[in-house]
PLY file of the C-alpha trace (Angstrom):
ply
format ascii 1.0
element vertex 503
property float x
property float y
property float z
element edge 502
property int vertex1
property int vertex2
end_header
-219.80 96.59 31.81
-218.30 99.38 29.75
-217.39 102.71 31.21
-220.40 104.94 31.59
-219.19 108.47 32.07
-222.52 110.23 32.21
-221.76 113.62 33.72
-223.82 116.72 34.01
-222.48 119.57 31.96
-223.68 122.79 33.53
-222.44 124.47 36.72
-224.44 125.99 39.54
-224.35 129.76 39.85
-224.57 131.40 43.22
-227.57 133.57 42.46
-230.89 133.99 44.20
-234.05 132.21 43.11
-237.47 133.76 42.90
-239.77 134.17 45.85
-242.85 134.47 43.69
-243.94 131.02 42.55
-245.62 128.67 45.03
-245.86 124.91 44.56
-246.42 121.83 46.72
-244.50 120.02 49.48
-244.27 116.28 50.11
-243.95 114.17 53.28
-243.39 110.73 54.75
-242.82 108.67 57.90
-239.85 106.97 59.58
-239.19 103.29 60.15
-237.42 101.98 63.25
-233.83 103.15 63.24
-230.69 102.75 65.28
-230.70 103.08 69.06
-234.47 102.45 68.94
-234.81 106.23 69.29
-237.71 108.27 67.99
-235.21 110.87 66.89
-237.28 111.71 63.84
-239.89 113.40 65.96
-239.77 117.13 65.49
-238.42 118.97 68.51
-240.70 121.76 69.66
-238.52 123.33 72.34
-236.30 124.97 69.79
-234.47 128.25 69.78
-236.77 131.29 69.94
-234.48 133.02 67.45
-235.89 131.02 64.55
-237.70 133.61 62.50
-240.08 132.91 59.65
-241.30 134.88 56.70
-243.53 134.43 53.70
-243.80 130.94 52.30
-244.27 130.08 48.66
-240.65 130.24 47.60
-239.62 127.57 45.10
-236.66 126.00 46.87
-236.01 122.73 45.13
-237.19 120.12 42.64
-239.13 117.16 44.06
-239.16 114.05 41.87
-240.31 110.49 42.64
-237.36 108.25 43.47
-237.63 105.72 40.66
-234.87 103.49 42.01
-236.78 102.71 45.19
-239.76 101.53 43.14
-237.80 99.05 41.04
-237.69 95.99 43.26
-237.73 93.33 40.49
-234.98 93.99 37.95
-233.27 90.97 36.33
-229.61 90.72 37.27
-228.41 91.12 33.70
-230.35 94.37 33.33
-229.24 95.99 36.60
-226.11 97.63 35.24
-228.01 99.33 32.45
-230.89 100.29 34.74
-228.51 101.76 37.32
-226.96 103.84 34.55
-230.37 105.16 33.53
-231.21 105.97 37.15
-227.97 107.96 37.36
-229.13 109.90 34.30
-232.38 110.71 36.12
-230.31 112.09 39.01
-228.28 114.20 36.61
-231.47 115.55 35.03
-232.81 116.62 38.42
-229.50 118.31 39.24
-229.57 120.22 35.96
-233.20 121.24 36.54
-232.28 122.47 40.01
-229.46 124.53 38.55
-231.85 126.06 36.02
-234.19 126.89 38.90
-231.33 128.70 40.60
-230.21 130.53 37.48
-233.57 131.90 36.32
-234.46 134.26 39.14
-235.44 137.17 36.93
-237.53 135.08 34.55
-239.43 133.51 37.45
-240.13 136.94 38.92
-241.63 138.10 35.62
-243.65 134.96 34.87
-245.46 132.90 37.53
-245.69 129.98 35.06
-242.00 129.96 34.19
-241.06 127.13 36.57
-243.78 124.85 35.26
-243.40 125.69 31.58
-239.62 126.02 31.28
-238.27 123.68 33.97
-240.75 121.10 35.20
-242.45 120.43 31.88
-239.24 119.72 29.93
-237.94 117.69 32.89
-241.02 115.47 32.75
-240.43 114.80 29.05
-236.78 113.92 29.63
-237.68 111.61 32.51
-240.35 109.91 30.41
-237.74 109.03 27.76
-235.46 107.49 30.42
-238.36 105.58 32.00
-239.21 104.14 28.59
-235.63 102.92 28.26
-235.74 101.38 31.74
-238.94 99.56 30.84
-237.35 98.24 27.66
-234.16 97.10 29.41
-236.13 95.21 32.05
-238.44 93.44 29.59
-235.60 92.69 27.18
-233.82 90.85 30.04
-236.94 88.77 30.71
-238.34 90.80 33.60
-241.93 91.85 34.15
-242.83 95.29 32.86
-242.97 97.68 35.84
-246.43 98.98 36.67
-247.26 102.68 36.54
-243.74 103.70 35.61
-245.01 106.70 33.65
-246.58 108.07 36.83
-243.06 108.66 38.13
-242.16 111.10 35.34
-243.71 114.35 36.70
-241.81 116.41 39.26
-242.98 119.33 41.36
-241.37 122.48 42.61
-241.06 122.23 46.37
-241.57 125.36 48.43
-239.01 126.52 50.95
-239.56 126.33 54.65
-240.55 129.85 55.70
-237.34 131.60 56.72
-235.94 135.07 56.96
-232.59 135.10 55.19
-231.33 132.18 57.25
-228.01 130.50 56.79
-224.55 131.46 55.67
-222.53 134.20 57.29
-223.77 137.70 57.95
-222.31 140.78 56.39
-220.13 141.73 59.34
-218.32 138.42 59.36
-215.46 136.98 57.38
-217.43 136.96 54.14
-216.51 140.60 53.52
-213.87 140.67 50.83
-214.57 137.10 49.67
-214.99 136.69 45.95
-217.94 135.04 44.32
-215.99 131.94 43.43
-215.86 131.01 47.11
-219.58 130.40 47.21
-220.30 133.86 48.63
-222.43 136.45 46.97
-221.05 139.93 46.49
-223.29 141.47 49.10
-221.34 139.70 51.82
-224.39 137.76 53.00
-223.05 134.26 52.57
-224.70 133.53 49.25
-228.16 133.37 50.82
-230.76 132.61 48.20
-234.18 133.94 49.02
-234.35 132.39 52.49
-232.97 128.95 51.58
-229.79 129.72 53.48
-226.33 128.32 53.25
-223.08 129.55 51.83
-224.05 128.28 48.35
-227.73 129.11 48.63
-229.09 125.60 49.10
-229.10 125.24 52.86
-228.91 124.70 55.69
-231.30 127.17 57.34
-231.79 128.23 60.96
-234.57 125.69 61.51
-232.09 122.92 60.69
-230.26 123.60 63.97
-231.24 123.17 67.60
-229.52 123.72 70.94
-229.28 120.14 72.15
-229.52 121.23 75.78
-233.12 122.31 75.06
-234.25 119.00 73.56
-236.17 116.55 75.70
-234.64 113.05 76.01
-235.92 110.82 73.21
-233.75 107.67 73.22
-235.79 104.55 73.82
-234.59 101.50 75.70
-232.98 98.74 73.67
-234.86 95.44 73.26
-234.57 92.95 76.09
-232.06 90.19 75.47
-233.21 86.59 75.26
-231.24 83.46 76.11
-230.13 83.16 72.48
-228.72 86.68 72.27
-225.33 87.18 70.62
-223.69 89.60 73.04
-220.14 90.03 71.75
-218.63 92.75 69.58
-215.85 93.10 67.04
-214.08 96.44 66.55
-212.13 97.25 63.40
-209.78 100.25 63.41
-209.60 101.85 59.98
-208.73 105.48 60.72
-210.52 108.75 59.98
-209.41 109.37 56.37
-206.46 111.58 57.28
-205.05 110.77 53.81
-208.10 112.53 52.28
-209.31 109.62 50.17
-212.36 111.28 48.55
-214.51 110.82 45.49
-218.01 111.74 44.32
-218.90 108.31 42.92
-221.16 105.68 44.44
-220.32 102.22 43.15
-223.36 100.68 44.88
-226.13 102.79 43.36
-224.36 104.11 40.24
-221.68 101.64 39.13
-219.68 102.89 36.16
-221.01 106.44 36.49
-218.60 109.25 37.25
-219.96 111.62 39.93
-222.90 109.29 40.54
-223.25 110.55 44.10
-223.20 114.28 43.22
-221.44 114.83 46.57
-218.13 113.94 48.19
-217.52 110.87 50.36
-214.91 110.09 52.98
-213.50 106.58 52.45
-211.83 104.33 55.02
-211.03 100.65 54.71
-210.61 99.70 51.07
-208.47 102.33 49.35
-209.37 101.75 45.70
-213.15 102.08 45.64
-214.64 104.23 42.90
-217.40 104.01 40.30
-215.46 101.46 38.27
-214.62 99.04 41.10
-216.30 95.65 41.11
-216.29 92.22 42.73
-213.49 91.35 40.28
-211.03 93.86 41.74
-212.27 94.71 45.25
-209.60 92.47 46.76
-206.82 94.46 45.07
-207.59 97.72 46.86
-205.49 97.51 49.99
-206.91 98.82 53.25
-206.49 101.54 55.86
-207.66 99.10 58.53
-205.17 97.75 61.08
-206.56 94.26 60.42
-205.29 93.71 56.88
-207.93 91.05 56.31
-210.56 93.79 56.45
-210.73 95.21 52.94
-214.33 96.34 53.42
-215.30 99.75 52.13
-216.80 102.17 54.64
-217.82 105.51 53.13
-220.00 108.42 54.14
-220.70 111.99 52.92
-218.22 114.54 54.20
-219.20 117.14 56.77
-218.38 120.77 55.99
-218.42 124.02 57.93
-219.62 126.88 55.77
-217.05 129.46 56.81
-216.23 130.91 53.39
-213.36 128.50 52.75
-212.72 127.59 49.13
-212.10 123.85 49.33
-210.14 121.90 46.74
-213.42 120.94 45.01
-214.93 124.43 44.93
-215.14 124.34 41.13
-215.64 120.61 40.67
-218.56 118.25 40.13
-219.92 117.01 43.42
-218.37 119.98 45.19
-218.98 123.67 44.68
-220.62 123.16 41.29
-223.44 121.39 43.11
-223.67 123.52 46.21
-221.41 121.43 48.43
-219.15 124.18 49.74
-217.06 125.08 52.75
-214.22 123.50 54.67
-214.29 119.71 54.85
-214.02 118.49 58.44
-212.16 115.28 59.18
-213.60 113.28 62.05
-211.36 113.09 65.10
-212.74 109.63 65.84
-214.27 106.97 63.59
-215.38 103.99 65.63
-216.46 100.98 63.55
-217.92 98.09 65.50
-219.96 94.98 64.70
-222.46 93.90 67.36
-224.91 91.06 67.81
-228.64 90.44 67.99
-230.65 90.60 71.24
-232.66 87.55 70.20
-230.46 85.20 68.15
-227.02 84.15 67.03
-225.65 85.78 63.87
-224.43 84.27 60.61
-221.32 85.61 58.85
-221.80 88.39 56.33
-221.45 87.11 52.77
-218.55 88.34 50.67
-219.34 91.57 48.75
-222.58 92.24 50.65
-223.65 95.84 50.01
-225.68 97.88 52.49
-226.85 101.49 52.37
-228.33 102.88 55.53
-230.29 106.12 55.52
-231.54 108.02 52.48
-229.71 110.84 50.69
-233.03 112.09 49.28
-235.28 112.48 52.32
-236.02 116.11 51.47
-238.04 114.88 48.51
-238.66 111.22 49.46
-239.87 111.78 53.00
-238.46 109.99 56.03
-239.42 106.38 55.31
-235.78 105.29 54.90
-234.16 107.95 57.08
-231.54 106.67 59.50
-229.64 109.83 60.34
-228.73 110.28 63.98
-227.01 113.44 65.25
-226.01 114.13 68.81
-223.24 115.58 71.00
-220.75 113.91 73.29
-222.32 113.69 76.73
-225.84 113.52 75.25
-225.77 110.39 73.06
-227.70 108.20 75.48
-230.36 110.88 75.92
-230.88 112.71 72.62
-230.62 111.55 69.01
-231.77 113.91 66.24
-232.80 113.08 62.69
-234.26 116.31 61.30
-231.96 118.82 63.00
-228.25 119.39 63.47
-227.25 119.79 67.11
-225.66 122.90 68.52
-223.45 121.37 71.18
-222.43 123.10 74.42
-218.85 124.24 74.71
-216.51 121.33 75.32
-218.86 118.88 73.58
-218.32 117.45 70.07
-220.78 116.68 67.27
-221.50 112.97 66.80
-222.93 111.20 63.75
-224.07 107.65 64.50
-225.25 104.84 62.23
-226.56 101.37 62.97
-226.94 99.43 59.74
-229.61 96.91 58.83
-228.92 93.70 60.73
-231.14 91.19 58.91
-230.22 89.54 55.58
-232.39 87.55 53.18
-229.81 84.74 53.16
-229.38 84.80 49.37
-228.51 88.14 47.77
-225.55 90.47 48.22
-227.55 93.33 46.66
-231.03 94.03 45.34
-232.49 96.10 42.54
-233.27 99.03 44.84
-230.25 98.27 47.06
-232.54 97.84 50.09
-234.81 94.79 50.00
-232.05 92.18 50.49
-231.46 93.55 54.01
-233.76 94.90 56.68
-233.89 96.24 60.21
-234.93 94.03 63.09
-238.31 94.85 64.62
-238.82 96.71 67.89
-238.18 93.48 69.81
-234.96 92.77 67.95
-236.31 89.98 65.70
-235.71 89.55 61.98
-238.79 88.96 59.84
-239.53 85.52 58.38
-236.98 84.39 55.82
-234.26 86.75 57.08
-231.22 85.88 59.17
-229.43 87.99 61.76
-225.98 89.17 60.66
-223.41 91.18 62.63
-224.80 94.69 62.85
-222.35 97.28 61.59
-222.37 100.40 63.78
-220.39 103.55 63.18
-219.74 106.56 65.38
-218.09 109.65 63.88
-216.99 112.43 66.23
-216.14 115.95 65.02
-214.80 119.16 66.45
-217.19 121.62 64.80
-217.12 125.40 65.23
-220.23 126.15 67.25
-223.07 127.51 65.08
-224.76 130.65 66.35
-228.29 131.67 65.40
-228.68 135.42 65.64
-231.55 137.44 64.19
-232.64 134.48 62.08
-229.21 133.91 60.57
-226.81 131.04 61.09
-223.15 131.79 61.61
-220.70 128.87 61.38
-223.36 126.68 59.80
-222.24 123.12 59.17
-223.88 120.53 56.95
-223.48 117.11 55.44
-222.81 116.89 51.69
-225.74 115.90 49.49
-227.55 116.20 46.19
-228.05 119.91 45.42
-231.85 119.72 45.48
-231.86 118.12 48.95
-230.94 121.45 50.61
-228.37 119.92 52.98
-231.03 118.73 55.42
-229.76 116.72 58.40
-232.11 113.81 57.61
-230.29 113.18 54.32
-227.26 111.78 56.15
-226.46 108.22 55.09
-223.69 105.65 55.12
-222.49 102.99 52.68
-220.73 99.67 53.19
-219.38 96.80 51.12
-218.22 93.71 53.05
-214.87 92.56 51.66
-212.76 90.22 53.81
-209.97 87.67 53.52
-208.52 85.03 55.83
-211.89 83.89 57.15
-212.47 87.25 58.87
-216.24 87.29 58.27
-216.58 83.98 60.12
-214.25 85.16 62.92
-216.40 88.26 63.45
-219.59 86.18 63.72
-217.98 83.62 66.05
-216.62 86.36 68.34
-220.05 87.96 68.61
-221.83 84.65 69.16
-219.41 83.71 71.95
-220.01 86.99 73.76
-216.41 88.15 73.40
-214.92 91.59 72.79
-212.59 91.29 69.81
-210.68 93.55 67.47
0 1
1 2
2 3
3 4
4 5
5 6
6 7
7 8
8 9
9 10
10 11
11 12
12 13
13 14
14 15
15 16
16 17
17 18
18 19
19 20
20 21
21 22
22 23
23 24
24 25
25 26
26 27
27 28
28 29
29 30
30 31
31 32
32 33
33 34
34 35
35 36
36 37
37 38
38 39
39 40
40 41
41 42
42 43
43 44
44 45
45 46
46 47
47 48
48 49
49 50
50 51
51 52
52 53
53 54
54 55
55 56
56 57
57 58
58 59
59 60
60 61
61 62
62 63
63 64
64 65
65 66
66 67
67 68
68 69
69 70
70 71
71 72
72 73
73 74
74 75
75 76
76 77
77 78
78 79
79 80
80 81
81 82
82 83
83 84
84 85
85 86
86 87
87 88
88 89
89 90
90 91
91 92
92 93
93 94
94 95
95 96
96 97
97 98
98 99
99 100
100 101
101 102
102 103
103 104
104 105
105 106
106 107
107 108
108 109
109 110
110 111
111 112
112 113
113 114
114 115
115 116
116 117
117 118
118 119
119 120
120 121
121 122
122 123
123 124
124 125
125 126
126 127
127 128
128 129
129 130
130 131
131 132
132 133
133 134
134 135
135 136
136 137
137 138
138 139
139 140
140 141
141 142
142 143
143 144
144 145
145 146
146 147
147 148
148 149
149 150
150 151
151 152
152 153
153 154
154 155
155 156
156 157
157 158
158 159
159 160
160 161
161 162
162 163
163 164
164 165
165 166
166 167
167 168
168 169
169 170
170 171
171 172
172 173
173 174
174 175
175 176
176 177
177 178
178 179
179 180
180 181
181 182
182 183
183 184
184 185
185 186
186 187
187 188
188 189
189 190
190 191
191 192
192 193
193 194
194 195
195 196
196 197
197 198
198 199
199 200
200 201
201 202
202 203
203 204
204 205
205 206
206 207
207 208
208 209
209 210
210 211
211 212
212 213
213 214
214 215
215 216
216 217
217 218
218 219
219 220
220 221
221 222
222 223
223 224
224 225
225 226
226 227
227 228
228 229
229 230
230 231
231 232
232 233
233 234
234 235
235 236
236 237
237 238
238 239
239 240
240 241
241 242
242 243
243 244
244 245
245 246
246 247
247 248
248 249
249 250
250 251
251 252
252 253
253 254
254 255
255 256
256 257
257 258
258 259
259 260
260 261
261 262
262 263
263 264
264 265
265 266
266 267
267 268
268 269
269 270
270 271
271 272
272 273
273 274
274 275
275 276
276 277
277 278
278 279
279 280
280 281
281 282
282 283
283 284
284 285
285 286
286 287
287 288
288 289
289 290
290 291
291 292
292 293
293 294
294 295
295 296
296 297
297 298
298 299
299 300
300 301
301 302
302 303
303 304
304 305
305 306
306 307
307 308
308 309
309 310
310 311
311 312
312 313
313 314
314 315
315 316
316 317
317 318
318 319
319 320
320 321
321 322
322 323
323 324
324 325
325 326
326 327
327 328
328 329
329 330
330 331
331 332
332 333
333 334
334 335
335 336
336 337
337 338
338 339
339 340
340 341
341 342
342 343
343 344
344 345
345 346
346 347
347 348
348 349
349 350
350 351
351 352
352 353
353 354
354 355
355 356
356 357
357 358
358 359
359 360
360 361
361 362
362 363
363 364
364 365
365 366
366 367
367 368
368 369
369 370
370 371
371 372
372 373
373 374
374 375
375 376
376 377
377 378
378 379
379 380
380 381
381 382
382 383
383 384
384 385
385 386
386 387
387 388
388 389
389 390
390 391
391 392
392 393
393 394
394 395
395 396
396 397
397 398
398 399
399 400
400 401
401 402
402 403
403 404
404 405
405 406
406 407
407 408
408 409
409 410
410 411
411 412
412 413
413 414
414 415
415 416
416 417
417 418
418 419
419 420
420 421
421 422
422 423
423 424
424 425
425 426
426 427
427 428
428 429
429 430
430 431
431 432
432 433
433 434
434 435
435 436
436 437
437 438
438 439
439 440
440 441
441 442
442 443
443 444
444 445
445 446
446 447
447 448
448 449
449 450
450 451
451 452
452 453
453 454
454 455
455 456
456 457
457 458
458 459
459 460
460 461
461 462
462 463
463 464
464 465
465 466
466 467
467 468
468 469
469 470
470 471
471 472
472 473
473 474
474 475
475 476
476 477
477 478
478 479
479 480
480 481
481 482
482 483
483 484
484 485
485 486
486 487
487 488
488 489
489 490
490 491
491 492
492 493
493 494
494 495
495 496
496 497
497 498
498 499
499 500
500 501
501 502
């Protein structure tokens, strides 16, 4: 496949958006996720300092996720289709930026968002959807049904807030220049109640004092006599060498800045948009076990303290609202575990798995698998829709448990999801799927403790994401490509099946 360097061309200004136009919100539900915890359930014992104001503020652009609908794309059309899907992402980003930059026009004209942003966006999306349809049918695939219905987008209203997020005017923002993601009023770049140092989140309602949350972690499934009880730990470091990029070779191969946000990479050291099965084995590894060349990558976590990071003026960074000081995890524990009901088969070479959904703000929570907690609370509380405020002496923890069932045939699928699945509540894979070693990851961070005062967040922290996703906690996700040498995949499975603890 040739180099596809589709890149968006405009930058995001740190200006306020209008509070005048009101449009619709979407929703969704959550499938079973790691730790069998109902962490997606909204906590209702939250801080009384959350304050709310008038709703109706256009906060972001909500578009149907076309990629998740395309489950039957011929293999020889997938590269082209992935490129077109990346163009759809770029179009949404550009529309979001126009939403941000047209505050005055929106205030003067209640129809401005529909006529000047959403209408043209629909037309652009329709052209791309037509190309996707053509590429699929040209490769011998069946024409997708109702593809045109995915063209329209809506303006999504903000959660009612009162100037939440960012730093307040008596903090360290005073004297910061506008290039640091601050506005010149010293209010942390707050945009009409959407919060955040760059004006696209997070807000006060995205945080909760974990000591006030009721326990919500469910018991794990009961083990049967065929359970695979061992584990295999691989030590790959915490990315102290700052191996970052804003690509995503799984969902947007060949597309520069396909992720629109920055990832930490451990394991394979040469993964970017232009990597492939042909050169994965040439990447070297940060793992102690040199046979583990797998790629483990996740969005960086930032504290919005006014810091101008190295990517403040770059795609995927400050240009797209991902601002603040990047935090390096102090621990990154990567472990493969077994199934409570069966033995596991080795992972196939180059298997790709994405867990979680970077677009839950607009997609809903169907594919959410974000789990946030604090040290000392992990066995009691796991959060999906809120970031924890940890007590002093406790650290923030991000945890992932990847899909542990494989269809036995494919290393990827058209929507990058249907070739793998989660086990059910009893730990069983559905018919036709086989249990594989379940990849689990635990990232621990020392995070300056956020403080909510008078409806404002000081020391807000947030995971990187697409600009229109407003840095919501539920958008956290993790990516993995299995790349091994020396029979390591089989050794991992055998260790787990024998009930051993290996590394």
